[in-house]
One Martini backbone bead per residue (centre of mass of N, CA, C, O) as a GRO file, in nm:
protein
  153
    1MET     BB    1   0.058   0.062  -0.023
    2ILE     BB    2   0.298   0.262   0.016
    3ASP     BB    3   0.406   0.219  -0.276
    4ASP     BB    4   0.166   0.366  -0.412
    5LEU     BB    5   0.198   0.640  -0.273
    6TYR     BB    6   0.534   0.616  -0.314
    7SER     BB    7   0.615   0.634  -0.600
    8ALA     BB    8   0.846   0.679  -0.838
    9ARG     BB    9   0.698   0.920  -0.969
   10ILE     BB   10   0.664   1.092  -0.717
   11LEU     BB   11   0.970   1.102  -0.643
   12THR     BB   12   1.054   1.240  -0.908
   13LEU     BB   13   0.897   1.498  -0.872
   14VAL     BB   14   1.034   1.585  -0.607
   15ALA     BB   15   1.335   1.588  -0.730
   16ASN     BB   16   1.193   1.795  -0.973
   17MET     BB   17   1.138   2.096  -0.883
   18PRO     BB   18   0.972   2.342  -1.025
   19ARG     BB   19   0.996   2.670  -0.951
   20ALA     BB   20   1.184   2.727  -0.718
   21GLY     BB   21   1.100   2.982  -0.497
   22ARG     BB   22   1.126   3.333  -0.567
   23LEU     BB   23   1.007   3.634  -0.665
   24ALA     BB   24   1.105   3.960  -0.692
   25ALA     BB   25   0.821   4.070  -0.870
   26PRO     BB   26   0.526   4.015  -0.790
   27ASP     BB   27   0.184   4.055  -0.821
   28ALA     BB   28   0.148   3.792  -0.634
   29SER     BB   29   0.064   3.621  -0.323
   30ALA     BB   30   0.055   3.294  -0.151
   31ASP     BB   31  -0.045   3.128   0.162
   32ARG     BB   32  -0.033   2.780   0.262
   33THR     BB   33  -0.172   2.564   0.527
   34ALA     BB   34  -0.160   2.258   0.690
   35LYS     BB   35  -0.275   2.189   0.996
   36LEU     BB   36  -0.211   1.885   1.047
   37CYS     BB   37   0.115   1.893   0.922
   38GLY     BB   38   0.247   2.189   0.821
   39SER     BB   39   0.227   2.238   0.547
   40ARG     BB   40   0.393   2.469   0.304
   41ILE     BB   41   0.291   2.733   0.063
   42ILE     BB   42   0.450   2.962  -0.163
   43VAL     BB   43   0.315   3.191  -0.404
   44ASP     BB   44   0.426   3.333  -0.715
   45VAL     BB   45   0.301   3.589  -0.948
   46VAL     BB   46   0.269   3.655  -1.300
   47VAL     BB   47   0.031   3.854  -1.486
   48GLU     BB   48  -0.077   3.824  -1.835
   49ASP     BB   49  -0.365   3.847  -1.982
   50GLY     BB   50  -0.475   3.633  -1.747
   51LYS     BB   51  -0.188   3.490  -1.738
   52VAL     BB   52   0.066   3.298  -1.653
   53ALA     BB   53   0.414   3.417  -1.678
   54ASP     BB   54   0.502   3.371  -1.374
   55PHE     BB   55   0.667   3.137  -1.135
   56ALA     BB   56   0.674   3.054  -0.779
   57GLN     BB   57   0.792   2.817  -0.514
   58GLU     BB   58   0.757   2.747  -0.165
   59VAL     BB   59   0.833   2.418  -0.033
   60THR     BB   60   0.689   2.274   0.279
   61ALA     BB   61   0.645   1.934   0.230
   62CYS     BB   62   0.536   1.662   0.155
   63ALA     BB   63   0.557   1.450  -0.104
   64LEU     BB   64   0.265   1.508  -0.203
   65GLY     BB   65   0.283   1.817  -0.209
   66GLN     BB   66   0.530   1.823  -0.396
   67ALA     BB   67   0.408   1.676  -0.639
   68SER     BB   68   0.184   1.878  -0.695
   69ALA     BB   69   0.378   2.122  -0.728
   70ALA     BB   70   0.533   2.004  -0.969
   71VAL     BB   71   0.298   1.999  -1.166
   72LEU     BB   72   0.235   2.292  -1.152
   73GLY     BB   73   0.520   2.409  -1.232
   74ALA     BB   74   0.528   2.259  -1.519
   75HIS     BB   75   0.212   2.392  -1.620
   76VAL     BB   76   0.130   2.705  -1.544
   77ILE     BB   77   0.216   2.835  -1.789
   78GLY     BB   78  -0.080   2.995  -1.930
   79ALA     BB   79  -0.268   2.995  -1.708
   80ASP     BB   80  -0.577   3.048  -1.577
   81LEU     BB   81  -0.804   3.074  -1.335
   82ALA     BB   82  -1.009   2.864  -1.438
   83GLU     BB   83  -0.802   2.634  -1.478
   84LEU     BB   84  -0.708   2.621  -1.182
   85GLU     BB   85  -0.984   2.565  -1.058
   86LEU     BB   86  -1.040   2.302  -1.211
   87ALA     BB   87  -0.793   2.148  -1.107
   88ARG     BB   88  -0.853   2.171  -0.808
   89ASP     BB   89  -1.137   2.039  -0.819
   90ALA     BB   90  -1.049   1.771  -0.951
   91LEU     BB   91  -0.854   1.685  -0.733
   92ALA     BB   92  -1.057   1.685  -0.503
   93ALA     BB   93  -1.253   1.480  -0.632
   94MET     BB   94  -1.054   1.248  -0.660
   95LEU     BB   95  -0.997   1.229  -0.348
   96LYS     BB   96  -1.307   1.258  -0.214
   97THR     BB   97  -1.521   1.132  -0.475
   98ASN     BB   98  -1.405   0.964  -0.720
   99GLY     BB   99  -1.316   1.126  -0.938
  100PRO     BB  100  -1.179   1.223  -1.203
  101HIS     BB  101  -0.922   1.300  -1.357
  102PRO     BB  102  -0.746   1.535  -1.447
  103ALA     BB  103  -0.723   1.757  -1.711
  104GLY     BB  104  -0.502   1.847  -1.929
  105ARG     BB  105  -0.220   2.004  -1.816
  106PHE     BB  106  -0.299   1.837  -1.521
  107ALA     BB  107  -0.310   1.516  -1.567
  108GLU     BB  108  -0.064   1.421  -1.384
  109LEU     BB  109  -0.233   1.404  -1.113
  110ALA     BB  110  -0.309   1.098  -1.131
  111VAL     BB  111  -0.068   0.995  -0.952
  112LEU     BB  112  -0.250   1.083  -0.681
  113GLU     BB  113  -0.486   0.879  -0.636
  114PRO     BB  114  -0.392   0.711  -0.375
  115VAL     BB  115  -0.466   0.946  -0.169
  116LYS     BB  116  -0.772   0.886  -0.124
  117ASP     BB  117  -0.696   0.670   0.118
  118TYR     BB  118  -0.571   0.955   0.269
  119PRO     BB  119  -0.722   1.208   0.420
  120ALA     BB  120  -0.474   1.343   0.575
  121ARG     BB  121  -0.341   1.421   0.270
  122HIS     BB  122  -0.522   1.620   0.110
  123ALA     BB  123  -0.434   1.907   0.194
  124SER     BB  124  -0.134   1.890   0.097
  125THR     BB  125  -0.209   1.819  -0.204
  126LEU     BB  126  -0.379   2.106  -0.244
  127LEU     BB  127  -0.206   2.361  -0.179
  128ALA     BB  128  -0.086   2.466  -0.448
  129PHE     BB  129  -0.363   2.526  -0.584
  130GLU     BB  130  -0.474   2.713  -0.372
  131ALA     BB  131  -0.246   2.925  -0.395
  132ALA     BB  132  -0.266   2.985  -0.698
  133VAL     BB  133  -0.552   3.087  -0.702
  134GLU     BB  134  -0.513   3.319  -0.502
  135ALA     BB  135  -0.288   3.470  -0.655
  136VAL     BB  136  -0.443   3.516  -0.923
  137ARG     BB  137  -0.677   3.662  -0.803
  138LYS     BB  138  -0.513   3.900  -0.698
  139ALA     BB  139  -0.371   3.982  -0.971
  140THR     BB  140  -0.668   4.022  -1.121
  141GLY     BB  141  -0.899   4.117  -0.919
  142SER     BB  142  -1.076   3.884  -0.841
  143THR     BB  143  -1.415   3.829  -0.705
  144GLN     BB  144  -1.454   3.569  -0.819
  145THR     BB  145  -1.589   3.265  -0.673
  146ARG     BB  146  -1.491   2.946  -0.643
  147THR     BB  147  -1.579   2.671  -0.494
  148SER     BB  148  -1.407   2.469  -0.287
  149SER     BB  149  -1.371   2.125  -0.185
  150ALA     BB  150  -1.109   2.153  -0.015
  151GLY     BB  151  -0.927   2.323   0.138
  152ALA     BB  152  -0.726   2.428   0.415
  153ALA     BB  153  -0.651   2.209   0.679
   0.00000   0.00000   0.00000
């Protein structure tokens, strides 16, 4: 069971974290923490024409949170707020309600499907996407809110 949770693919994602660090001059930043385990992610974004043009993340999380952040970092450039919200919501649904794998540029999140059997790990797995949505929302001045089924626990 633990081998499924910490698969070679997940560990490879963790070892190759893209866009780690902080941006010197972000348009917005967001900080999310999982209360249960203390995992924390800070996201910085630059948004141009409604799409992420630059991105960095400081990740202090378990391997599952890091793997999710790695997928986000690898594919976030060019994403808009709606796409990030859909990915966040699809990831939450996959983990919490046996929903289908996320599609599109974030389809690689399917590797995290085994996390659904570990509810205590859901919040840390969702952190990166929660923070990215918040940061892009701030950067675009969006007051429109899509309700997440995830939440940062």
